[in-house]
VOLOVO-866722 format. One record per residue (C-alpha): x, y, z; residue number from 0. Coordinates in steps of 0.1 Angstrom, whole numbers. Layout:
BEGIN
(node (X; Y; Z); NUM)
...
This chain:
BEGIN
(node (639; 1861; 1083); 0)
(node (618; 1890; 1068); 1)
(node (611; 1896; 1032); 2)
(node (586; 1915; 1009); 3)
(node (560; 1895; 990); 4)
(node (535; 1906; 964); 5)
(node (499; 1895; 962); 6)
(node (476; 1901; 933); 7)
(node (440; 1912; 942); 8)
(node (416; 1920; 914); 9)
(node (445; 1925; 890); 10)
(node (464; 1950; 913); 11)
(node (496; 1942; 932); 12)
(node (497; 1947; 970); 13)
(node (528; 1942; 991); 14)
(node (534; 1927; 1025); 15)
(node (563; 1922; 1048); 16)
(node (564; 1885; 1058); 17)
(node (586; 1870; 1085); 18)
(node (593; 1832; 1086); 19)
(node (608; 1810; 1112); 20)
(node (611; 1773; 1119); 21)
(node (583; 1759; 1140); 22)
(node (585; 1722; 1149); 23)
(node (614; 1721; 1124); 24)
(node (593; 1734; 1095); 25)
(node (594; 1769; 1080); 26)
(node (562; 1788; 1089); 27)
(node (550; 1823; 1084); 28)
(node (550; 1839; 1119); 29)
(node (544; 1876; 1110); 30)
(node (527; 1893; 1081); 31)
(node (523; 1931; 1079); 32)
(node (505; 1950; 1051); 33)
(node (525; 1977; 1033); 34)
(node (501; 1987; 1006); 35)
(node (504; 1994; 969); 36)
(node (536; 2002; 951); 37)
(node (526; 2039; 950); 38)
(node (523; 2039; 988); 39)
(node (557; 2023; 991); 40)
(node (571; 2049; 968); 41)
(node (557; 2077; 989); 42)
(node (574; 2061; 1019); 43)
(node (606; 2061; 1000); 44)
(node (606; 2095; 984); 45)
(node (632; 2121; 991); 46)
(node (663; 2101; 980); 47)
(node (676; 2100; 1015); 48)
(node (678; 2070; 1037); 49)
(node (648; 2071; 1061); 50)
(node (642; 2045; 1088); 51)
(node (607; 2031; 1089); 52)
(node (595; 2009; 1119); 53)
(node (570; 1985; 1105); 54)
(node (561; 1970; 1139); 55)
(node (574; 1971; 1175); 56)
(node (570; 1942; 1199); 57)
(node (578; 1937; 1236); 58)
(node (612; 1919; 1238); 59)
(node (634; 1925; 1268); 60)
(node (614; 1908; 1296); 61)
(node (604; 1878; 1275); 62)
(node (640; 1874; 1263); 63)
(node (654; 1872; 1298); 64)
(node (626; 1849; 1310); 65)
(node (635; 1826; 1281); 66)
(node (672; 1828; 1291); 67)
(node (663; 1813; 1325); 68)
(node (644; 1785; 1308); 69)
(node (674; 1777; 1286); 70)
(node (693; 1769; 1319); 71)
(node (664; 1748; 1333); 72)
(node (649; 1733; 1301); 73)
(node (612; 1732; 1313); 74)
(node (597; 1718; 1280); 75)
(node (622; 1690; 1275); 76)
(node (619; 1681; 1312); 77)
(node (581; 1678; 1310); 78)
(node (583; 1660; 1277); 79)
(node (605; 1633; 1293); 80)
(node (576; 1625; 1316); 81)
(node (546; 1631; 1293); 82)
(node (556; 1617; 1259); 83)
(node (540; 1631; 1227); 84)
(node (512; 1608; 1216); 85)
(node (513; 1590; 1183); 86)
(node (499; 1613; 1157); 87)
(node (498; 1643; 1180); 88)
(node (503; 1676; 1162); 89)
(node (513; 1711; 1174); 90)
(node (534; 1720; 1204); 91)
(node (540; 1693; 1230); 92)
(node (526; 1693; 1265); 93)
(node (559; 1705; 1278); 94)
(node (558; 1735; 1253); 95)
(node (523; 1744; 1264); 96)
(node (534; 1745; 1300); 97)
(node (565; 1764; 1291); 98)
(node (546; 1791; 1272); 99)
(node (523; 1794; 1302); 100)
(node (553; 1798; 1325); 101)
(node (569; 1825; 1304); 102)
(node (537; 1844; 1304); 103)
(node (534; 1841; 1342); 104)
(node (570; 1854; 1346); 105)
(node (563; 1885; 1324); 106)
(node (526; 1895; 1324); 107)
(node (501; 1869; 1336); 108)
(node (468; 1866; 1316); 109)
(node (441; 1841; 1310); 110)
(node (446; 1812; 1285); 111)
(node (419; 1829; 1263); 112)
(node (440; 1861; 1262); 113)
(node (473; 1843; 1257); 114)
(node (475; 1842; 1219); 115)
(node (469; 1880; 1216); 116)
(node (494; 1886; 1243); 117)
(node (521; 1866; 1225); 118)
(node (513; 1884; 1192); 119)
(node (523; 1917; 1209); 120)
(node (557; 1902; 1219); 121)
(node (588; 1892; 1199); 122)
(node (582; 1855; 1207); 123)
(node (589; 1845; 1171); 124)
(node (624; 1861; 1174); 125)
(node (630; 1844; 1208); 126)
(node (613; 1810; 1205); 127)
(node (591; 1806; 1174); 128)
(node (557; 1790; 1178); 129)
(node (524; 1788; 1159); 130)
(node (505; 1813; 1181); 131)
(node (471; 1800; 1168); 132)
(node (480; 1767; 1185); 133)
(node (481; 1785; 1219); 134)
(node (443; 1788; 1222); 135)
(node (425; 1781; 1254); 136)
(node (408; 1751; 1239); 137)
(node (442; 1736; 1229); 138)
(node (454; 1742; 1264); 139)
(node (425; 1723; 1279); 140)
(node (430; 1694; 1255); 141)
(node (467; 1691; 1263); 142)
(node (463; 1696; 1301); 143)
(node (436; 1669; 1301); 144)
(node (465; 1644; 1295); 145)
(node (483; 1655; 1326); 146)
(node (477; 1634; 1357); 147)
(node (486; 1640; 1394); 148)
(node (514; 1615; 1393); 149)
(node (528; 1632; 1362); 150)
(node (529; 1665; 1380); 151)
(node (546; 1650; 1410); 152)
(node (573; 1635; 1388); 153)
(node (577; 1667; 1368); 154)
(node (580; 1688; 1400); 155)
(node (606; 1664; 1414); 156)
(node (627; 1666; 1382); 157)
(node (623; 1704; 1381); 158)
(node (635; 1710; 1416); 159)
(node (664; 1685; 1411); 160)
(node (675; 1707; 1382); 161)
(node (671; 1738; 1404); 162)
(node (693; 1722; 1430); 163)
(node (720; 1715; 1404); 164)
(node (719; 1752; 1393); 165)
(node (718; 1768; 1427); 166)
(node (722; 1743; 1456); 167)
(node (714; 1755; 1492); 168)
(node (743; 1760; 1515); 169)
(node (729; 1765; 1550); 170)
(node (707; 1734; 1555); 171)
(node (680; 1757; 1569); 172)
(node (646; 1756; 1552); 173)
(node (614; 1776; 1557); 174)
(node (580; 1759; 1555); 175)
(node (546; 1776; 1553); 176)
(node (511; 1772; 1537); 177)
(node (486; 1795; 1521); 178)
(node (453; 1792; 1502); 179)
(node (439; 1806; 1470); 180)
(node (403; 1812; 1465); 181)
(node (385; 1798; 1435); 182)
(node (354; 1809; 1416); 183)
(node (343; 1773; 1412); 184)
(node (306; 1767; 1416); 185)
(node (294; 1748; 1446); 186)
(node (280; 1719; 1426); 187)
(node (312; 1713; 1406); 188)
(node (330; 1681; 1417); 189)
(node (365; 1687; 1431); 190)
(node (387; 1670; 1457); 191)
(node (409; 1702; 1459); 192)
(node (385; 1731; 1460); 193)
(node (368; 1732; 1494); 194)
(node (356; 1758; 1517); 195)
(node (377; 1766; 1547); 196)
(node (394; 1794; 1566); 197)
(node (405; 1817; 1538); 198)
(node (435; 1841; 1543); 199)
(node (419; 1866; 1520); 200)
(node (388; 1867; 1541); 201)
(node (366; 1851; 1514); 202)
(node (351; 1823; 1534); 203)
(node (321; 1819; 1511); 204)
(node (344; 1808; 1482); 205)
(node (359; 1774; 1477); 206)
(node (397; 1774; 1480); 207)
(node (428; 1753; 1473); 208)
(node (458; 1751; 1497); 209)
(node (494; 1752; 1488); 210)
(node (524; 1743; 1510); 211)
(node (558; 1756; 1501); 212)
(node (594; 1748; 1512); 213)
(node (620; 1776; 1506); 214)
(node (657; 1775; 1512); 215)
(node (668; 1802; 1537); 216)
(node (701; 1812; 1521); 217)
(node (689; 1818; 1485); 218)
(node (650; 1821; 1489); 219)
(node (645; 1794; 1462); 220)
(node (615; 1770; 1465); 221)
(node (625; 1733; 1465); 222)
(node (591; 1717; 1472); 223)
(node (554; 1725; 1470); 224)
(node (522; 1706; 1474); 225)
(node (487; 1715; 1466); 226)
(node (460; 1702; 1490); 227)
(node (423; 1704; 1498); 228)
(node (412; 1738; 1510); 229)
(node (395; 1725; 1541); 230)
(node (425; 1705; 1555); 231)
(node (442; 1718; 1586); 232)
(node (478; 1728; 1583); 233)
(node (490; 1704; 1611); 234)
(node (473; 1674; 1594); 235)
(node (487; 1683; 1561); 236)
(node (522; 1687; 1576); 237)
(node (519; 1652; 1591); 238)
(node (510; 1637; 1558); 239)
(node (538; 1653; 1538); 240)
(node (565; 1656; 1564); 241)
(node (585; 1625; 1553); 242)
(node (585; 1639; 1517); 243)
(node (595; 1674; 1529); 244)
(node (625; 1660; 1550); 245)
(node (635; 1638; 1521); 246)
(node (636; 1668; 1498); 247)
(node (657; 1687; 1524); 248)
(node (682; 1659; 1526); 249)
(node (685; 1656; 1488); 250)
(node (690; 1693; 1484); 251)
(node (716; 1697; 1511); 252)
(node (732; 1663; 1512); 253)
(node (724; 1633; 1534); 254)
(node (751; 1642; 1560); 255)
(node (740; 1678; 1564); 256)
(node (727; 1692; 1596); 257)
(node (691; 1703; 1587); 258)
(node (667; 1728; 1603); 259)
(node (631; 1734; 1593); 260)
(node (613; 1766; 1604); 261)
(node (575; 1767; 1606); 262)
(node (548; 1785; 1625); 263)
(node (526; 1773; 1653); 264)
(node (498; 1760; 1630); 265)
(node (519; 1729; 1624); 266)
(node (535; 1722; 1657); 267)
(node (513; 1692; 1668); 268)
(node (528; 1666; 1691); 269)
(node (528; 1640; 1663); 270)
(node (547; 1663; 1640); 271)
(node (573; 1673; 1665); 272)
(node (577; 1636; 1675); 273)
(node (584; 1627; 1639); 274)
(node (611; 1654; 1636); 275)
(node (626; 1642; 1669); 276)
(node (628; 1607; 1654); 277)
(node (647; 1618; 1623); 278)
(node (684; 1619; 1626); 279)
(node (702; 1653; 1621); 280)
(node (670; 1672; 1616); 281)
(node (661; 1701; 1639); 282)
(node (631; 1725; 1641); 283)
(node (623; 1761; 1651); 284)
(node (586; 1769; 1656); 285)
(node (565; 1796; 1671); 286)
(node (542; 1789; 1701); 287)
(node (509; 1804; 1711); 288)
(node (512; 1831; 1738); 289)
(node (478; 1819; 1751); 290)
(node (494; 1786; 1761); 291)
(node (523; 1801; 1780); 292)
(node (511; 1828; 1803); 293)
(node (542; 1827; 1825); 294)
(node (564; 1835; 1795); 295)
(node (542; 1865; 1784); 296)
(node (546; 1880; 1819); 297)
(node (584; 1882; 1819); 298)
(node (594; 1917; 1826); 299)
(node (613; 1938; 1800); 300)
(node (645; 1942; 1821); 301)
(node (651; 1905; 1816); 302)
(node (653; 1910; 1778); 303)
(node (684; 1918; 1758); 304)
(node (687; 1933; 1723); 305)
(node (691; 1909; 1694); 306)
(node (722; 1914; 1672); 307)
(node (705; 1919; 1639); 308)
(node (709; 1942; 1609); 309)
(node (676; 1960; 1617); 310)
(node (687; 1967; 1653); 311)
(node (720; 1981; 1642); 312)
(node (702; 2004; 1618); 313)
(node (680; 2016; 1646); 314)
(node (710; 2023; 1668); 315)
(node (725; 2045; 1641); 316)
(node (693; 2064; 1640); 317)
(node (693; 2069; 1677); 318)
(node (662; 2047; 1682); 319)
(node (676; 2021; 1707); 320)
(node (642; 2019; 1724); 321)
(node (627; 2004; 1692); 322)
(node (651; 1974; 1690); 323)
(node (639; 1938; 1690); 324)
(node (646; 1922; 1723); 325)
(node (649; 1885; 1733); 326)
(node (649; 1864; 1765); 327)
(node (662; 1828; 1766); 328)
(node (651; 1800; 1789); 329)
(node (642; 1764; 1786); 330)
(node (612; 1742; 1793); 331)
(node (596; 1709; 1787); 332)
(node (574; 1708; 1755); 333)
(node (562; 1678; 1736); 334)
(node (578; 1654; 1760); 335)
(node (613; 1668; 1759); 336)
(node (634; 1697; 1773); 337)
(node (635; 1725; 1746); 338)
(node (652; 1758; 1742); 339)
(node (627; 1787; 1745); 340)
(node (632; 1822; 1733); 341)
(node (607; 1850; 1740); 342)
(node (610; 1881; 1718); 343)
(node (595; 1915; 1723); 344)
(node (592; 1940; 1694); 345)
(node (583; 1975; 1707); 346)
(node (572; 1986; 1672); 347)
(node (548; 1957; 1668); 348)
(node (535; 1962; 1703); 349)
(node (527; 1999; 1696); 350)
(node (509; 1989; 1664); 351)
(node (489; 1962; 1681); 352)
(node (480; 1986; 1710); 353)
(node (468; 2012; 1685); 354)
(node (446; 1986; 1667); 355)
(node (434; 1972; 1700); 356)
(node (423; 2007; 1712); 357)
(node (403; 2011; 1680); 358)
(node (386; 1977; 1685); 359)
(node (378; 1984; 1721); 360)
(node (362; 2017; 1711); 361)
(node (341; 1999; 1685); 362)
(node (331; 1973; 1711); 363)
(node (320; 2001; 1735); 364)
(node (299; 2016; 1707); 365)
(node (282; 1983; 1703); 366)
(node (275; 1981; 1740); 367)
(node (260; 2017; 1739); 368)
(node (238; 2006; 1711); 369)
(node (227; 1975; 1731); 370)
(node (220; 1997; 1761); 371)
(node (197; 2019; 1741); 372)
(node (178; 1988; 1728); 373)
(node (174; 1975; 1764); 374)
(node (162; 2009; 1776); 375)
(node (135; 2009; 1749); 376)
(node (119; 1981; 1769); 377)
(node (111; 1961; 1738); 378)
(node (106; 1926; 1751); 379)
(node (129; 1910; 1726); 380)
(node (158; 1932; 1739); 381)
(node (153; 1928; 1776); 382)
(node (164; 1892; 1776); 383)
(node (200; 1889; 1792); 384)
(node (207; 1859; 1770); 385)
(node (199; 1878; 1738); 386)
(node (221; 1908; 1749); 387)
(node (249; 1885; 1758); 388)
(node (246; 1868; 1724); 389)
(node (249; 1901; 1705); 390)
(node (279; 1911; 1727); 391)
(node (297; 1878; 1720); 392)
(node (291; 1881; 1683); 393)
(node (306; 1916; 1683); 394)
(node (337; 1902; 1701); 395)
(node (340; 1874; 1676); 396)
(node (337; 1899; 1647); 397)
(node (365; 1920; 1663); 398)
(node (386; 1890; 1672); 399)
(node (386; 1901; 1709); 400)
(node (381; 1879; 1740); 401)
(node (347; 1881; 1756); 402)
(node (360; 1889; 1791); 403)
(node (372; 1925; 1784); 404)
(node (339; 1939; 1796); 405)
(node (316; 1928; 1824); 406)
(node (280; 1931; 1814); 407)
(node (246; 1924; 1830); 408)
(node (210; 1932; 1825); 409)
(node (193; 1943; 1857); 410)
(node (159; 1956; 1868); 411)
(node (155; 1990; 1883); 412)
(node (121; 2004; 1893); 413)
(node (106; 1977; 1871); 414)
(node (126; 1988; 1841); 415)
(node (154; 1967; 1824); 416)
(node (188; 1983; 1823); 417)
(node (221; 1972; 1807); 418)
(node (252; 1978; 1829); 419)
(node (287; 1973; 1817); 420)
(node (322; 1982; 1827); 421)
(node (357; 1975; 1816); 422)
(node (376; 1946; 1832); 423)
(node (409; 1964; 1836); 424)
(node (427; 1933; 1849); 425)
(node (418; 1912; 1818); 426)
(node (426; 1941; 1795); 427)
(node (460; 1945; 1812); 428)
(node (467; 1908; 1808); 429)
(node (456; 1910; 1771); 430)
(node (479; 1939; 1765); 431)
(node (509; 1921; 1780); 432)
(node (509; 1899; 1749); 433)
(node (514; 1927; 1724); 434)
(node (548; 1925; 1706); 435)
(node (556; 1892; 1722); 436)
(node (565; 1860; 1703); 437)
(node (575; 1826; 1717); 438)
(node (600; 1805; 1698); 439)
(node (607; 1768; 1707); 440)
(node (635; 1748; 1692); 441)
(node (655; 1716; 1699); 442)
(node (687; 1735; 1690); 443)
(node (708; 1736; 1721); 444)
(node (740; 1750; 1706); 445)
(node (726; 1778; 1685); 446)
(node (729; 1812; 1700); 447)
(node (698; 1833; 1708); 448)
(node (705; 1856; 1679); 449)
(node (708; 1827; 1655); 450)
(node (674; 1812; 1666); 451)
(node (656; 1846; 1664); 452)
(node (671; 1855; 1630); 453)
(node (662; 1821; 1616); 454)
(node (626; 1825; 1627); 455)
(node (624; 1861; 1614); 456)
(node (635; 1848; 1580); 457)
(node (602; 1831; 1576); 458)
(node (593; 1864; 1558); 459)
(node (611; 1848; 1527); 460)
(node (584; 1821; 1522); 461)
(node (557; 1847; 1531); 462)
(node (572; 1870; 1503); 463)
(node (570; 1840; 1479); 464)
(node (533; 1836; 1486); 465)
(node (528; 1874; 1483); 466)
(node (545; 1872; 1449); 467)
(node (522; 1844; 1438); 468)
(node (492; 1866; 1446); 469)
(node (506; 1896; 1426); 470)
(node (485; 1902; 1395); 471)
(node (515; 1915; 1375); 472)
(node (538; 1886; 1381); 473)
(node (531; 1849; 1387); 474)
(node (494; 1856; 1395); 475)
(node (479; 1824; 1409); 476)
(node (447; 1843; 1418); 477)
(node (420; 1839; 1411); 478)
(node (417; 1802; 1402); 479)
(node (394; 1800; 1371); 480)
(node (399; 1763; 1364); 481)
(node (371; 1738; 1368); 482)
(node (389; 1705; 1372); 483)
(node (415; 1693; 1396); 484)
(node (439; 1683; 1368); 485)
(node (438; 1719; 1354); 486)
(node (442; 1734; 1388); 487)
(node (473; 1713; 1394); 488)
(node (487; 1723; 1360); 489)
(node (480; 1760; 1367); 490)
(node (497; 1758; 1402); 491)
(node (527; 1740; 1387); 492)
(node (533; 1767; 1361); 493)
(node (530; 1794; 1388); 494)
(node (555; 1777; 1411); 495)
(node (579; 1772; 1382); 496)
(node (576; 1808; 1372); 497)
(node (582; 1819; 1409); 498)
(node (613; 1797; 1411); 499)
(node (627; 1810; 1378); 500)
(node (621; 1846; 1390); 501)
(node (640; 1839; 1422); 502)
(node (669; 1825; 1401); 503)
(node (669; 1857; 1381); 504)
(node (669; 1879; 1412); 505)
(node (699; 1860; 1426); 506)
(node (717; 1863; 1393); 507)
(node (711; 1901; 1393); 508)
(node (724; 1903; 1429); 509)
(node (756; 1884; 1421); 510)
(node (762; 1908; 1392); 511)
(node (759; 1938; 1415); 512)
(node (725; 1949; 1402); 513)
(node (706; 1956; 1434); 514)
(node (670; 1956; 1424); 515)
(node (640; 1933; 1428); 516)
(node (631; 1910; 1399); 517)
(node (598; 1929; 1396); 518)
(node (616; 1962; 1390); 519)
(node (640; 1945; 1365); 520)
(node (612; 1930; 1345); 521)
(node (593; 1963; 1346); 522)
(node (623; 1980; 1330); 523)
(node (628; 1952; 1304); 524)
(node (591; 1954; 1293); 525)
(node (599; 1988; 1278); 526)
(node (627; 1973; 1256); 527)
(node (612; 1965; 1222); 528)
(node (622; 1946; 1191); 529)
(node (613; 1964; 1158); 530)
(node (608; 1952; 1123); 531)
(node (629; 1979; 1107); 532)
(node (632; 1990; 1071); 533)
(node (652; 2018; 1054); 534)
(node (648; 2033; 1020); 535)
(node (683; 2021; 1009); 536)
(node (675; 1984; 1017); 537)
(node (653; 1961; 998); 538)
(node (646; 1938; 1028); 539)
(node (634; 1947; 1063); 540)
(node (653; 1935; 1093); 541)
(node (649; 1930; 1130); 542)
(node (666; 1955; 1154); 543)
(node (664; 1960; 1191); 544)
(node (658; 1994; 1206); 545)
(node (687; 2013; 1221); 546)
(node (686; 2003; 1258); 547)
(node (686; 2026; 1287); 548)
(node (715; 2025; 1312); 549)
(node (695; 2003; 1336); 550)
(node (683; 1980; 1308); 551)
(node (720; 1976; 1297); 552)
(node (730; 1967; 1333); 553)
(node (703; 1940; 1335); 554)
(node (712; 1925; 1302); 555)
(node (748; 1925; 1311); 556)
(node (740; 1905; 1343); 557)
(node (727; 1878; 1320); 558)
(node (757; 1880; 1296); 559)
(node (743; 1901; 1268); 560)
(node (745; 1936; 1253); 561)
(node (728; 1955; 1224); 562)
(node (752; 1969; 1198); 563)
(node (740; 1986; 1166); 564)
(node (705; 1973; 1171); 565)
(node (717; 1937; 1174); 566)
(node (717; 1915; 1205); 567)
(node (752; 1902; 1212); 568)
(node (766; 1878; 1238); 569)
(node (794; 1892; 1260); 570)
(node (828; 1876; 1256); 571)
(node (838; 1852; 1284); 572)
């Protein structure tokens, strides 16, 4: 509620607009805006006509919809059921601290230091009142110090169980993948999570934390995640958490459901496949290295058939039949059993890879020309065949090319050293054969080739989820600026929760016929403000919401709300 108050300073009255709300069950001042002296207020009110005066505008729409999703999930109460409020503990609970971090990650991620100022620019007091001064970074660290790894595991389990109740998966097919997030943690800081390893951002010199994610294929919603040490190999991680992953799949789809897990070749070790084989009613689809199956790579294109996919049908309509994804089906013995094998060929991918390869080959040739000039200079350090070969091999590694694409030798001619090199066209041809090829292996015998290919292609869903987590404007895991494992785990938990809630929002929009991404929807809603409004005919200011645009109205309608005469109203039914 907003009202005008008077304060006396040096014998003169000054006036303020003050808003109050209940925080932790007690009335608190949440907003105070200076109006000035009575003369200034009279100037504002002169003219005898009703004049609207906006005292302040705050971001409303995006935060309101984010909070609507939490009302369905109940993040704060769920966390507080695991981490109880300590005796004598004041201020927001641990669950509320995590909730306010999740809401921020869904709308406009910022650091904990910047969080109070960000919330002051929003209509949080109208949506979910809180003492903003309590949301300081120091208070966050104090609260998060209470959270242990086992607490996060329990919270995550309860959270995903609630998600399953809200939107259960239907197909029984899940997509599994991993990624890593670089950290700015110093080398001498103790951490079991932040380790150096192969970084997907190319920042090998930084410590990193890995995250595994399990996503339902039919609704793109995460149902499991696990953070792990950044130097652990994917296949070893998968082996450690496989039992837990399969258990989550069974709980989500029902114990009698036929389940399928889709993952890439980084996790298809013999032990992992054997564990899946030993689990009843669980199947797998995985990719396989083309370097380990030369006979499949060399299958001629006339043996392939087009895949019946939406993308291929679109290409047909455009008259681009030659660009369609093709597939060839066979079988073979892999990991001790006979498996279904599908080889795919994507002409568009092959063309891109050939273009990139030609550029790399040209760069490698330039390196060889440089080495030849060094050898011809007859400097003793450059006439050594071993040194020249070492530089050549390093150039190949830098370009991610095999070392046998050129034949090189350092020979003597008239007492002078000379570097000779020529292309190995046979090896180049064999290397090019792989372009656009992908090998899929599965224990599904009854699935059609099209079903196997499309399930594997849908791994883009979990890749999109990771891409979203690395977006600075929404979720924003990067870069990790936390210095203890407990706080890293809390940060990743809030990011996964925000990602999951955003996916729920996107699905709700789609079901309501609003075909846009959640990023686009939130971008529109960020421009919808709540204003502390005052007119000359009224003694008290009031809150009104801006007139929404047509798109903003459609988005709000999808969540069951509308704005009428500046007031937010719930739609009937």
